[in-house]
N, C-alpha and C positions, 0 to 999 in steps of 0.2 A: 381576538387579540390571537397577534402572532408566535410563538417562542422561538429560539436559536438554539439546537442544543450542540456544542461542540467540545464529544467526548470522546475517546477511544476505545475503551472498555464494551461490549457490544451487549452485555447483559446490563449495564444500569444504565443505556440507552436505552434500550427496548423498555425497562420500567421504568424509567421519565417518559419516556412518547406517550405508553398505556396510560400513568396515572394523570399528563395532562390533555389527552386525547378527553379521558373520561369527564375531566371538568370542562370540557369544551375550546379547550385551546387548540390552536392550527400549530402545527410540530414541523421545520424542517430541522436536519442533524447535517454535522462534516466530523470523519473521521479523525482528520489531522489539521493541525493550525492552520494549514496553507487556504485548503479549503473552506474551512472558517471563517478566515480573516477576509478573505471573499467574498462571503455570504453576508458578514457582517456588514460589509461598508456595502455592498450593492440590493440590500433584503430592507424591509419595513418591518423591525421587527421592535415590538415592545417592551419584552426583556431577554437576556441571553442567559445560557446555564454555564461557565464554561470551566474546565478541568485541565487545569495547572499545568499535568505532566501528556505532552500531546506529542506525535512526531512531527517531524518535517518544520513548525516554530512551534515553542511553547506557548502556555496561556501569560506569562508574562508580557513575552514580547507581544504576542498580538495582542494584547489588553492595551499595552504602549501606544501603537500604532492604529488602533481604533479611536483610541482619546484624545489624538489629535484630530480628526474631525466629526465625531457620532459622540452623544451623550448619551447611549441606548444602556440602560441599567442590564448591570452583570454583577452574576452570583458565582464566582469562585468555586469550585469543587480540589479537594485534594487528598488522599491517602499518608497526608504527611501532615502531623498534629503538631505543628511546628509550629512557634510564634514566627521564629523569623521570615517561614512563607507565610503567615497570615498578614503580617505586616507587606512587606513585599506586594502583595498581591493587592490592600487595599493603597499602598501607595502607589500602585501604577494607577490607582481608578474604578477599582470596583466596590460596587455602593457594597454588599455583604459577600459571606463567607460563611462553607458548612466544609465540615472534615467527614471523607469517610469511614467508616459505613453511615449515612445522612438515613432520617424519618422522613417520608415525604411528605405529609403531613408540613411537618418544619418548612421545608424548603416551600412548598405551596405558601403557607403563613408568610415565610419571610419576603418570595415572591411579591405575592398580594402588598405588603409592606412598602415595598422601593415602589411600584406602582405607586401607590397612593402619593408616597410622598413627589416622584416625579411630575405626575400628572396635575394639571391644574381641576379644581372641580366643577369644571363645566365639561371637563371630557370625561369624569369617572362618573358622571350623574346627568340621568336624561331624566328631561321631567314632560309628556305628550299629554296633555290634558288630565285626567285621578291618576293616570298611570308613571309613576317611579320606577324609575330602572336605576340600580347600583351597577355598573360594569366593574367594578373591580372585587368585591363581596357577591358578584353575578346571583344577584338577586333581584329578583322584580314583586310589585305590590300593585294592587289599582282601588284606592281607597282608602287603605290599611287592610287588606285582603291581602296574604301571601297568594302568588302564584308558585303553583307546583309543578315545574318544570323540568320535562327532562334537558340533558346541554346541549343536546339540538335547536329544542325547540329555543333556550334562551338564546341561544347565537344565531338564530331567524330572528326574533324578536330585537333584538339587539342589531344587529345587521338592519333591521326595518326603522328602526327609532332613529337612530344615525343618520338616515333619508328620511324622517318625517317630514310629509305633507311632497314628498316626489315618489314614481312609481316606479317601483322596482320589477323588470324582465325573470324568468323564472332562471334565464341562463345566469343573472347574475349572481341571483340568490347561489345555486350549485356553484358557482367562484368562492363568493362569499362564507358560507355555509359551511359545505362540503370540501371546499379549498380543491377544488378537480373538473375537469369539463367531461361532460355527458351528455346522454339523447336527452333533449328534452321531452322529447317524447313521451318519456315515462313519468309517473306519476309519484315520483316521491317529494316532491314540493307539493303538491296538489293537497297531497295524504300528511303531510307536516303543517301546513296552513290549515288544512281544516280541525287541525287536532291541537293546534298554536288557538287558532280564534276559539274552540270553544272553554276554554283554560279562560282567556282573556276576557272577553265581553259574557258574563255573566250575564241572569235574569234582571229584567230593570237598567239596564246598564247601558250607554248608548257606544253603541260599536265604531270600533275603532279602528280595525284590521276589516279594509274591503278590497275586492277584487276586481280591475280594472279589466274587463272582458277582449283578449287580442293583444295585451297590453303586460301583465304582471299586477304586483300587489302595491299599494301604499295605506298605512299608519298613519291620519287624523280623524281630529273630534269634525264630524259634518252638521250641517245643520239638521238634515234632515236623517234617517234609520240607514239606507242604503244597506250595503251588501253585507 
């Protein structure tokens, strides 16, 4: 999932980016309202964390402009613990509201809650054979067995599951999972695939993660054993 942070305090941005990245989210940010509005209108974000007090365009004005064409979930942040500010933000279309200083765990819980409300069951839950993936809770199980995945391993599994039965190239994986472009001659993708496969395909279980030589990887249940 991709999150946009619109915040002008560097410490808050660093705090949020680190925490969200550790949870496996891809994060963009803007330090002023004008740039934030441009990204919000042109990017494909699952949620936005928006400060009220911003240079060049305040958070309320940004949200009002955004709501004319987008319904992206928004959590508003402010240093002001005032009821009227909270009401203004909610009235402008914010989905939730937090007052600084805030707990990252609380923000994460609220974000997951609004993502559940805003997305259909099909969008948040993926089933591939006996593999079940909860995209919001970031949890994967196979026949009731919890897969102990790192943030990147879960992102890799989710990227393949969203494209189940489709071959996904190494280049596409680097963009989808690492959100960057780099030389696909490096073995970072192969290493990540090997680690994910070791956790996904247990002893006696049908193999779900397959290598298609020269093309990429595919997540699906096949009749044969496969690679």
